[in-house]
C-alpha positions as CSV (number, residue, x, y, z in Angstrom):
1,M,-84.4,142.5,196.0
2,L,-86.3,140.5,193.4
3,T,-85.0,137.0,192.5
4,L,-84.8,136.1,188.8
5,G,-88.1,134.1,189.1
6,E,-89.9,137.0,190.9
7,A,-88.6,139.5,188.3
8,H,-90.0,137.3,185.6
9,Q,-93.4,137.0,187.3
10,D,-93.4,140.8,187.9
11,K,-92.8,141.5,184.2
12,L,-95.4,138.9,183.2
13,A,-98.0,140.7,185.4
14,Q,-97.0,144.1,184.1
15,A,-97.3,142.9,180.5
16,A,-100.8,141.4,181.2
17,G,-101.9,144.7,182.7
18,Y,-100.7,146.7,179.7
19,G,-102.4,144.3,177.4
20,N,-105.7,144.5,179.2
21,L,-105.6,148.3,179.3
22,G,-104.8,148.2,175.5
23,L,-108.0,146.2,174.9
24,I,-110.1,148.5,177.0
25,Y,-108.8,151.6,175.1
26,Q,-109.4,149.8,171.8
27,T,-113.0,149.0,172.8
28,H,-113.6,152.7,173.6
29,G,-112.1,153.8,170.3
30,E,-108.9,155.3,171.8
31,L,-106.6,153.7,169.3
32,G,-103.5,155.8,170.1
33,K,-103.6,154.8,173.8
34,A,-104.4,151.2,172.8
35,E,-101.4,151.0,170.6
36,E,-99.1,152.4,173.3
37,M,-100.3,149.9,175.9
38,L,-100.2,146.9,173.5
39,G,-96.7,147.9,172.4
40,K,-95.5,148.0,176.0
41,A,-97.0,144.6,176.6
42,L,-95.3,143.2,173.5
43,K,-91.9,144.5,174.6
44,L,-92.2,143.1,178.1
45,Y,-93.2,139.7,176.7
46,E,-90.2,139.8,174.3
47,V,-87.9,140.6,177.2
48,I,-88.9,137.4,179.1
49,A,-89.4,135.4,175.8
50,F,-93.0,134.5,176.6
51,K,-94.2,133.5,173.2
52,K,-97.8,133.0,174.0
53,G,-98.0,136.6,175.3
54,M,-96.0,137.9,172.3
55,A,-98.5,136.1,170.0
56,A,-101.5,137.6,171.7
57,S,-100.1,141.1,171.7
58,S,-99.0,140.9,168.1
59,G,-102.5,139.7,167.1
60,N,-104.2,142.5,169.0
61,L,-101.9,145.1,167.4
62,G,-102.8,143.6,164.0
63,I,-106.5,144.2,164.8
64,L,-105.7,147.8,165.8
65,Y,-103.8,148.4,162.5
66,Q,-106.7,146.9,160.6
67,K,-109.1,149.2,162.3
68,R,-106.9,152.1,161.0
69,G,-106.9,150.6,157.5
70,E,-103.1,149.8,157.7
71,L,-103.5,146.4,156.2
72,G,-99.9,145.8,155.5
73,K,-99.0,146.3,159.1
74,A,-102.0,144.2,160.2
75,E,-100.9,141.3,158.0
76,E,-97.4,141.5,159.4
77,M,-98.6,141.3,162.9
78,Y,-101.1,138.5,162.2
79,S,-98.4,136.4,160.4
80,K,-96.0,137.0,163.3
81,A,-98.6,135.9,165.8
82,L,-99.5,132.8,163.7
83,K,-95.8,131.7,163.6
84,L,-95.4,132.1,167.3
85,N,-98.6,130.1,168.0
86,E,-97.4,127.4,165.6
87,A,-94.0,127.2,167.4
88,I,-95.6,126.5,170.7
89,G,-98.5,124.4,169.4
90,H,-101.2,126.8,170.6
91,K,-104.0,125.8,168.4
92,R,-106.6,128.2,169.7
93,G,-104.2,131.0,169.0
94,M,-103.5,129.7,165.5
95,A,-107.2,129.6,164.8
96,A,-107.6,133.2,166.0
97,Q,-104.8,134.4,163.6
98,Y,-106.2,132.4,160.7
99,A,-109.5,134.2,161.4
100,N,-107.8,137.6,161.6
101,L,-106.0,137.0,158.3
102,G,-109.3,135.9,156.7
103,V,-110.9,139.2,157.7
104,M,-107.9,141.1,156.4
105,Y,-108.1,139.4,153.0
106,E,-111.8,140.0,152.9
107,T,-111.2,143.7,153.5
108,R,-108.7,143.6,150.5
109,G,-111.3,142.0,148.4
110,D,-109.4,138.7,148.1
111,L,-112.5,136.5,148.9
112,D,-111.0,133.1,147.9
113,K,-108.0,133.7,150.2
114,A,-110.3,134.9,152.9
115,E,-112.4,131.8,152.7
116,E,-109.3,129.6,152.8
117,M,-108.1,131.2,156.0
118,L,-111.5,131.3,157.7
119,R,-112.1,127.6,156.9
120,K,-108.8,126.7,158.6
121,S,-109.8,128.7,161.6
122,I,-113.3,127.1,161.8
123,E,-111.8,123.6,161.4
124,I,-109.4,124.1,164.3
125,N,-112.1,125.6,166.5
126,E,-114.6,122.9,165.8
127,A,-112.0,120.2,166.7
128,L,-111.3,122.1,169.9
129,G,-115.0,122.7,170.7
130,N,-114.2,126.4,171.0
131,K,-117.6,127.9,170.6
132,E,-116.5,131.5,170.7
133,G,-114.0,130.9,167.9
134,M,-116.6,129.0,165.9
135,A,-119.0,131.9,166.2
136,I,-116.4,134.4,165.0
137,G,-115.5,132.1,162.1
138,Y,-119.1,131.6,161.0
139,T,-119.7,135.3,161.2
140,N,-116.7,136.2,159.0
141,L,-117.4,133.4,156.5
142,G,-120.9,134.7,156.3
143,I,-119.5,138.1,155.3
144,V,-117.6,136.4,152.5
145,Y,-120.7,134.8,151.1
146,D,-122.7,138.0,151.7
147,T,-120.1,139.9,149.6
148,R,-120.4,137.3,146.9
149,G,-124.2,137.8,146.9
150,E,-124.9,134.3,148.2
151,L,-127.4,135.5,150.7
152,E,-128.9,132.2,151.8
153,K,-125.5,130.8,152.8
154,A,-124.6,134.1,154.5
155,E,-127.9,134.1,156.5
156,Q,-127.4,130.5,157.5
157,L,-123.9,131.2,158.9
158,Y,-125.0,134.4,160.6
159,R,-127.8,132.5,162.4
160,K,-125.4,129.7,163.4
161,A,-123.1,132.4,164.9
162,L,-125.9,134.2,166.6
163,A,-127.1,131.0,168.3
164,L,-123.6,130.3,169.6
165,N,-123.2,133.9,170.8
166,K,-126.5,133.8,172.6
167,A,-125.6,130.6,174.4
168,L,-122.3,132.1,175.4
169,G,-123.7,135.5,176.4
170,R,-121.4,137.3,173.9
171,K,-123.3,140.5,173.4
172,E,-120.7,142.1,171.1
173,G,-120.9,139.0,168.8
174,M,-124.7,139.1,169.0
175,A,-124.8,142.7,167.9
176,A,-122.5,142.0,165.0
177,N,-124.7,139.1,163.9
178,Y,-127.9,141.2,164.2
179,G,-126.3,143.9,162.1
180,N,-125.2,141.5,159.4
181,L,-128.7,139.9,159.3
182,G,-130.2,143.4,159.0
183,L,-128.1,144.0,155.9
184,V,-129.2,140.7,154.3
185,H,-132.8,141.8,154.9
186,V,-132.0,145.1,153.2
187,K,-130.7,143.3,150.1
188,R,-133.9,141.3,150.0
189,G,-136.1,144.4,150.4
190,E,-137.3,143.3,153.8
191,L,-136.9,146.7,155.4
192,G,-139.1,146.1,158.4
193,K,-137.1,143.1,159.4
194,A,-133.9,144.9,158.6
195,E,-134.7,147.8,160.9
196,E,-135.6,145.4,163.7
197,M,-132.3,143.6,163.4
198,E,-130.3,146.9,163.3
199,R,-132.1,148.3,166.4
200,K,-131.3,145.1,168.3
201,A,-127.6,145.5,167.4
202,L,-127.6,149.2,168.4
203,E,-129.3,148.4,171.8
204,L,-126.6,145.8,172.6
205,D,-123.7,148.0,171.5
206,R,-125.0,151.0,173.5
207,A,-125.3,148.8,176.6
208,L,-121.6,147.7,176.1
209,G,-120.4,151.2,175.3
210,F,-118.8,149.7,172.2
211,K,-118.3,152.8,170.0
212,E,-117.2,151.1,166.9
213,G,-120.3,148.9,167.0
214,I,-122.5,151.9,167.7
215,A,-121.0,153.7,164.7
216,R,-121.5,150.7,162.5
217,D,-125.2,150.4,163.7
218,Y,-125.9,154.0,163.0
219,G,-124.5,153.5,159.5
220,N,-126.5,150.4,158.9
221,L,-129.7,152.0,160.1
222,G,-129.0,154.9,157.8
223,I,-128.9,152.4,154.9
224,V,-132.3,151.1,155.9
225,Y,-133.8,154.6,156.0
226,A,-132.1,155.6,152.7
227,T,-133.5,152.5,151.0
228,Q,-137.0,153.4,152.4
229,G,-136.5,156.9,150.8
230,D,-136.4,158.7,154.2
231,L,-133.2,160.6,153.3
232,S,-133.4,163.1,156.2
233,Q,-133.3,160.3,158.8
234,A,-130.6,158.5,156.8
235,E,-128.5,161.7,156.8
236,A,-128.9,162.2,160.6
237,L,-127.8,158.7,161.3
238,W,-124.8,158.8,158.9
239,K,-123.6,162.0,160.6
240,K,-123.7,160.3,164.0
241,S,-121.8,157.4,162.5
242,L,-119.3,159.7,160.9
243,R,-118.5,161.6,164.1
244,L,-117.8,158.4,166.0
245,F,-115.6,156.8,163.3
246,Q,-113.7,160.1,162.9
247,A,-113.1,160.3,166.6
248,M,-111.5,156.8,166.4
249,H,-109.6,157.6,163.2
250,H,-111.4,154.6,161.8
251,P,-111.1,154.0,158.0
252,N,-114.9,153.5,157.8
253,A,-115.2,157.3,158.2
254,E,-114.2,157.7,154.6
255,K,-117.0,155.3,153.5
256,V,-119.7,157.1,155.5
257,Q,-118.5,160.5,154.3
258,Q,-118.9,159.2,150.7
259,W,-122.5,158.2,151.5
260,L,-123.2,161.7,152.8
261,D,-121.5,163.3,149.7
262,D,-123.6,161.1,147.4
263,L,-126.7,162.0,149.3
264,A,-125.9,165.7,148.9
265,Q,-125.2,165.3,145.2
266,D,-128.5,163.4,144.7
267,R,-130.4,166.3,146.4
268,T,-128.6,168.9,144.3
269,T,-129.4,167.0,141.1
270,S,-133.0,166.5,142.0
271,T,-133.5,170.3,142.5
272,Q,-132.0,171.3,139.2
């Protein structure tokens, strides 16, 4: 018979196992299974009142909801995770949730609020010397500047993030940075450099088996080819991107479908 202490440790181990499985499923785009595992982890952590685990599971569920485009649920989970981390003084966790909230506000188009959250995250991570957190913060703040059209500031932040991710061996982060740099080059009309960056991103994401990243990279490469005027190549890449996003029930599927619809409309118009 398990003692109270052993039972606690048993539930702690079970919760950690469910949480890890959830992250694996999420990486492979199986969001339904990921939600199930992360939900089980959260319930077990709540039973034993382990706030650090509750915060981590809530934050990961927030990321999952954001991938689905359920921003209200995502914000709820991130805010819950932030409060839990504040209660236990877990600064690294607080920084992660500020970053998640920043990305969520950026997705909503509230760039000022996004910048505020991301700067809070970066400030904490710089104080902690948390290079992974700094890289994530620089990347996301770069996206805010990119969206505003401030390309020099965006590129500077993407390159700072890339240097950190290379030093840490964080291939997923490197892929995201290469992809973002590629889009900066597209906006500048530097299409050769853009393609080089996007192919580096795709190579890394393929090696990782990161389906969301692969879908993103196909989409970005399609943008490069469309900008070059190679519409057949763009269409083929966007169809690959669409299939992957649809399989994950990812909200980006709608955006890629719109690109394909616009392409078809342009072709119809040009033949009339």
